[in-house]
N, C-alpha and C positions, 0 to 999 in steps of 0.2 A: 452523743454529747456535742454540742455546737462549739465552734472555735471561739476562743476568748473567754470561755466560762471555766473557772477552776473546778477541778474535780474534788471529791470528798477527801482524797488523800492529801492533795495540795492544801486544802483548807485546814486540815488538821496539822500539817507540817509548818505552815507559815508562822504561827505564834512561837513554836519551838525555835525556828531559825532566828526570829527576832530577839528572843532571849539570849541565844548563843552570841549573836552579833553584839548585843549590848554588853554582855559580860566580857567579850574579847576587847571591847573598846575602853572599858573602865580603867584598866591599868595604864593604858596609853594617855588617857586624859589626866589621870592622877600625876603621871610623870611630867606632863606639860605644865600642870598647875603648880608643881613643887618649885620653889625658888632655886635657881642654879647658883649654888655657893661655889666660889672659886676654890680650886685645888691648891695644895701646898706650893706647887711649882709656880702657879699664877701669883699667889700671895708674895712669894719670894721675889719674883720679877718686879711686881708693882712696888714693893718696899724699896728695892734697890734703885729703881727708877726715881722714886721720891727722894732718896738720899742723894743721888747724883744731882738732881734738880735743886735741892736745898743748898748744896755746895756752890752751884752756879748762881744761886740767888743772892748769896751773902755779899760778894763784892759789888755786884750790880746794884743791889738795894742801897748799900752804903754810899756808892757814888751818886745815885739818884737823890739821896738825902742831902748830900753836899750841894747838888745842883739846886735843890729847892730851898736851901738855906736853913735846914733844921738839923737837929742832932741825929746821928745814925740810928738810934733806937726808935725814932719815929717811923722811919722807913721799914726797919726790921719788924717791929710790932705790926705795922700795917700789912706786910707780906704774910706774916703768920696768920693774922685774923682773917684776911680775905681768902687765903688758900683753904683754911679750915671751913669757913662758912660756905664758900662757893662749891666745895666738894659735896656738900649736902643739898644746897639750894639751887645750884646751877643746872643748866641744860646741856652742857657739852662736857661729857666725861673726859678725863685725861688732859684737859686744858689748864694751864697754870695762870692764875691771876694774882697780881701782887702790886707793889708800889712801882709804877712804870715811869720811864724817863720822859715820855711825852706829857704825862700829867705833872711831873715835877717842873718841867719848863713853863707850863702855864701857871702853876701855883707860886713860882719864885717871886714875882712882883708883889703878890699879896702878902707873903711872909716878910718881905723886905720893908713894906710900907706899914703893915698893921700888926705883925707878930704871929706867933704860933696859934694862939687861941682862935683867931679869925680863920686860920686854915682848918682847924678842927670843926668849927661851925660850918665852914664851906663843905667839908667832907660829909657831914650829916645832910646838908642840903642836897648835895650831889646824889647821895644814896636815896633820899626821898624822891627826887626827880626821876632817877633811873627806875625805881620801883613803880611809880605811876605810869611812866612811858611803857614799861614792860607789860603792865596790865592792859594798857590801851592798844598793844600790838604794834609797837614801833618797829619791830623787826621786818614788817612788810615793806618798809622803805628801802631795805637792802636790795630789792629787786631792781632799783633804779641805779645801782652801781654797776657800770659795765665791766666786762671781764678784763679789758685792757687797763682800766683804772686799778683793778685788783692786782694785776700783774705788776704794774708800776709801784703799787703800795708794797708788794712783797720785795721787789728788787731794791726799793729805797730802804726798807728795813734791813735787808742784808748788808747794804753799804754802811748804814749807820752802826750796825753791830760790829762790823769790821773796823770802822773808824774809832769806835769807842775803846777798842783794845790797843790801838797804837800808842797812846800816852804811857801805857805800862811796858812798852818795848823800846820805842825810839828814845835814844839818848841814854839808855841803861848800859850796864856792864856786859861784856861778851858772854858771861855766864847766863844771862837772861835769854839771849838769842839761842844759845845751845839748849837750854831747858825747853824753850818753845819748840825748837826743831825736834827734840827727842819726844816731847809730848805729842806732836802731830804724827810722828812715826808710830808711836804706841797706839794712838787712836785708829790709825789705818791698818795696823797689823793684827791687833787683838781680834776683830771680827772674823778674820780668816782662820784663827786658831780655835776660838770657842765663843759660843753665844751665852754661856752660863752667867757671865759677869759683864755688866755694862762697861764698855771701853773707857768712858770718862772716869769711872771710879778707879780703874786700874791706873790710868794716867796720873790722876791726882795723888793716889797712894804712892806710886813709884817715884814721882818727882819730889814729893814731900820727904820721903825717906832719903832720897839722894841729897837734897838740900840740907837736911839736918845732919846726916852722916858726915858730909864733907864741909859742913859749916860754911856754906856758900853765902856770900853777902848779896842777897837779892831781895827785892821788895816782897813783902808777905801780906796776907789778908789783914793782919793786925796793924799794918802801917796805913791802911785805908781809913781807919777811924776806930774809936773805942767801942767795944761791944757791951751791950747792957748786962748788968749784974743782977737784975730782978725782973719779975714778971710784970706785965702791964696792969695798971690799976684803973678800974672804971671811974669815969667822972664826966661832968658836964663842961663844955667849953665856957671859959670865963669871959663872956662878951655881954654887953648890955642888950636887952631885948627891946630894941627900938627900930624905927623905920630907917634910921641912919645906918644901922648895922646891916639891914636888908639891902639897902642901896649899895653898900660896899661889896657885899659878897655875891649879890645876884649875878653880875656879869661873869664872875669866875665860876659860879655854879653852872650857868648855861654853857660856857666854853668847856669846862671839864666834863660835863655830861656828854656833850657832843663828841669830844675826843675819845672819851672812855668807851662809849657804846660803839663808835665807829671802829676803833681798833679791836674791840672784843669780838664783834660780829664778823669782821673780816678774818680775824685769826681763827674763829670757829669754822669758817668755810675752808680754810687751809687744812685744819685738822681733819675735816670731813674727807678731803681728797687724800690725805696721807693714810687714813685708817679705813677708807671705803665704808664709812658709816654716816649717819645723819645726826642732827642735833635739834633741840627745841630752842629756837632763837628767842622767843618771848620769855621763856623761863630763864634763859641765861641773862636776859636784860634785867628782869626784876630780881633774880637771884644776886646779881652783882650789886644792885641797889641795896638789898638787904645786907650784904656783906659790908658795904661802905657805911651804912648806918651804924652797925655794930663797931666797925673800925673807928669811926669818929668818936664814939663814946669811950674807946680804949686808947685814945691818944695817937691814932695813926693818920697818915696822909692819904688822900684819895688814890685809888688804884684801879687797874683794869687788866685785861689779858696781856701777857708778855709773850711775844712770838718766839723770841730766842729760847727762853726757858721752856716754853711749850714744846718746841722741837727737840730740845734736850730730853725732855720727859718721854715723848713719843718714840724718839730714836732709841731710848734705853729700854723700851718695852712697855711703857705705861699705856694702858688702854682703858682703865676704869677710874671711878671716883677715888679708889683706894690710893692710887699714886698721887693724886692731887692732895688728899688729906695727909698722906705721908710726907709730902714736900713741906707742908706747913708745920707738921709736928716735928720733923727732923730739924727744921730751921730753928724752932724755939729751943730744941735740945742742944743744938750746936752753938748757939750764940749766948746761952745762959750757963748751963752746967759745964759745957765743954769749950768755953770760949778760949781758954789757954791753948788747947790743942789746935783749934781752928785757926788761931792767930799765927801759927808758924807755917801754914800752907803757903807755898810760893805763888804769887800772882801769875807766874809763867804757866803753871799748870792750868789755871782757869782761863788764861788767855788762849792757850792752845785749843781748849774745848770750844770756846766761843768763836775762834777763827774758823774751825771746822763747821760750826753751826751756821755761820754766815755763808760759807761756800755751799752748804746744803740748802740754805734758804733761797738763794738767788735762782731765778728761773732762767737757766742758761739757754734753753731752747728759744726764748723770746728774742735773743740777739744773734741767733745762728743765721748765717747768710741765707740758708734755704728758707727759713721762716720769714726773714725780712723781704725776700723776693716774692713770697706767696701772700703775705698779709697786706691789706690795703694801707696806703701811706698814712691815711687819717688815723687809723688805729695805732700804728707805730708812733705817730706824733703825740697822741694822747698818753701813751705809756712813757715816752721820754719827758713830756712836760710834767707829768705826775712826779717822776723821779727828780726832775730839776727843781721842783718846788719843795719837796719834802727834805731833801738832803741839806740844802743850806739853811732852811728854817728850823729843822728838827721837829717840825710840827706836821703830824700825819693828817690832821683835819684840813689844813690849808691845801696840801697836795691833793687829797681826795676831792675836796670841793672844787678846786680848779679843774681837775681831771673830769669830773662829772659835768661841769658846765661846758667845757670845751667839747666833750664827747656829744653832749646834747646839741650844741650848735652845729657841729659837723654832720650829725645825723639828720638834723632838720634841713640843712642845705642839700644833703644827698637825696632825701625823700622829696623835697620840693621839685626836683628835676624829673621825678617820675610821672608828673602830670602831663598828659598829652591831649592835644585837640586835633582831630582829623575831620575832613568834610568831603561831601560828595554832592554834586549838583543833579537835581531832578532832570531826567532826559528832556522834558518839555520846557525846562528853563524857568519854571515858575516858583520853585522851592529849593532851598539848600538845606541839607541835613548835616549838622555838626555832631560828632561823637566825642564826648569828654571821658577820659579814662584816668584812673589813678587818684591819689588823695588830693582833695581840695581843701586848703586851710590857709592860715594867715601868710605862710611863707610862699605859697604858690598862687595867691589870689591876683597879684599884679600881672604875672605872666599870663594867667587865664584871661583877664580882661583884654589884653593886647593880642590875643590869638585869633580874634574874629575879624573878618573883612567887612567892616560896617559900610564902607562907601560903595562897594560893587555887588553886594548881595541882592538877590531878587526880592520881591515884595513879601515873601513868606519864608521864615526860618524855623527849623525845628532843632532843638538842642537835646540830644539823647544822653541821659545821665545813667543809663543802666550799668555802665562800667565805672562810674565815679563813686568816690567815697567822701561825702561831706563830713568834715571833722570838727568844724567850729562855725561860729556866726560870721567870721570873716569870709568864709567860702560862700555862705548864703548872700552876703552883701555884694560879693563879686558877681554872682549870677544876676542879682538885681541891677547892678551897674550895666551888665551886658544887655539885659532887656531894655533898660532905659536908653542906652545908646542907639539901639535899633529903633526904638519908638521915636526918637528925635528925627530920624531919617525916614519916617513913614513906613517902616518895616515891622511886620507883626512877628514877634519872636515867641515861640511856645516851647515849654520844657516838658519832656516826656521820659518815661522809662525809669524814674526814680523809685526805688523800693527800700524797704527796711529802714535802717537808720538814716539813710539819705533823705527818704521821703519824710520821716519824722522831723529831721532837722529843718527841712524846707518849711514844713507846716508850722513849726514852733518859732522860727526866727524870721520869717518873712515880714516885711513892713505891712502894717494893717491897711494903709491907705492905697497900696498898690494892689493890682489883681493878684489872686492867689498864685504865687510863683510855683509852688510845689504841687498844684493840683494835678492829679494823674488822669482826671477825666478829660476826654476829648471835647472840643467845643461843640455845642449843640448845633445841628444844621439849621440854616435859616428856613422858616416856614414860608411857603408860597403865599402871596397875597390872595385873600379870599375874593372871589368874583361877586359882583353885586347881585342881590337876590332878584328874582323876577318880580314884575309888578303884581301886587296883591298878595304876595307870599308873607306869611307870618315870620317875623324876625325876633328871636329871643332878645329880651331886654329893650325892645323898641317902645316908643311912646304908645303905640296902639295896644301893646300888651300891658303897659303900665296902667292905662285907663280903660276900664271895661266899657264896652259899647253901650250907648244909651238904649233903654227899652222903649220901643214904639208905644205911643199912647193909644189906647183903644177908645 
């Protein structure tokens, strides 16, 4: 039997082994295909995380409603609707979206000048725009947000969360300070004792029981605004369907869409880092749009992701869509049937929770002396400027926009200095070879033109582009200027070595009236002059060949 040829026994055994392997793999495949239902412990953790998040949402949502100039029920209904819809349609599990403060700041002038109905129409318009942008893949734009801008965004949010709690503490009675201190102590101690119950829930329950038992005169959730007594009713915004209405709401739709998507997609990246998971950014964008469409027809204001409540949810153990759905469900349960019980919760308890959230949100490593010494100054400047714009304006879109523009300018300046020009003279002195390396584009084109010695070069110049990267037409124009300056001085300049994108850019963008700058072909050698033919020889194309000789007459 020759090697490599299976014997009769092996041939008979092979089908049997195949059937055994197939049967052995079937249960494994079936287990992989079966949906992984969460266990009772996971359900309990998710529900408790949603409950804690709902408690944190109530005072924040009421205060944001006041900022926007609408009744508290507008913000509360919006938070309920967005949380429930985004739990099903969104692309980032465990992230909390609701009526956010950044959106309330943008919407406030619209409500003040035109009323609530125009806000509801704007909310529907924001939802439609987000849905369309999500379907078009707007999330791809997030790759242009540098990491330093994102760190500045996070640090600014942490500062804003902390500052938002100060009005509930500063100027109040000593009992408020004591309750906040006790709340912080409980939040820091409970995790060391047990992980079975979220620390914020323990702090809220303990401080509420203390305030009620000792009849402490401290601000409560009920003091922030009246809670709704009925469920939201679907309806259409009462605005005229005219071009004038579109002219009024269009600027607010554009601004709210930009702010909402920016804050949502950046918050999703933060949750990715906290949970070591990934998200579907495009689905999150169109899912938020769908949530805002439903929200507008239910009488709510436009909303987006809320980083503070999201961190509360994730820190409390929320990891799935169940925690997001539970946050919306518990919110409605707390503000309608249980509004009397929720109204007695002291604001000190929720302030303690949000102070700890702000401390956990801040990227402390970004301001550590070791990090500041190691990081480039330009990146530190971008982070500081982002924070410096967001904190006074309370507008995340302004800060991120300024940070991205500044980062792009600094990056362009840094890359422009990577372009180098070196030269070597031919030993015989009749030709100089220049080597261009690095990116050649609009920011480096002026330096490139001035890097050549036009007045003292020999009659022939070769510019080697094998290490250069042409990025735009400005780089091609700069090379043409170099060739033109040499030509004015009677010097022949030739470009060589360009390959790939550089050669394609030269070929596509060179001026048609000039010689082909990007040609990679060497010039054809001059042909020697032909020697005159000997007398009597036939010359192709001569008159003798053109006219046949006359036939002698016989």
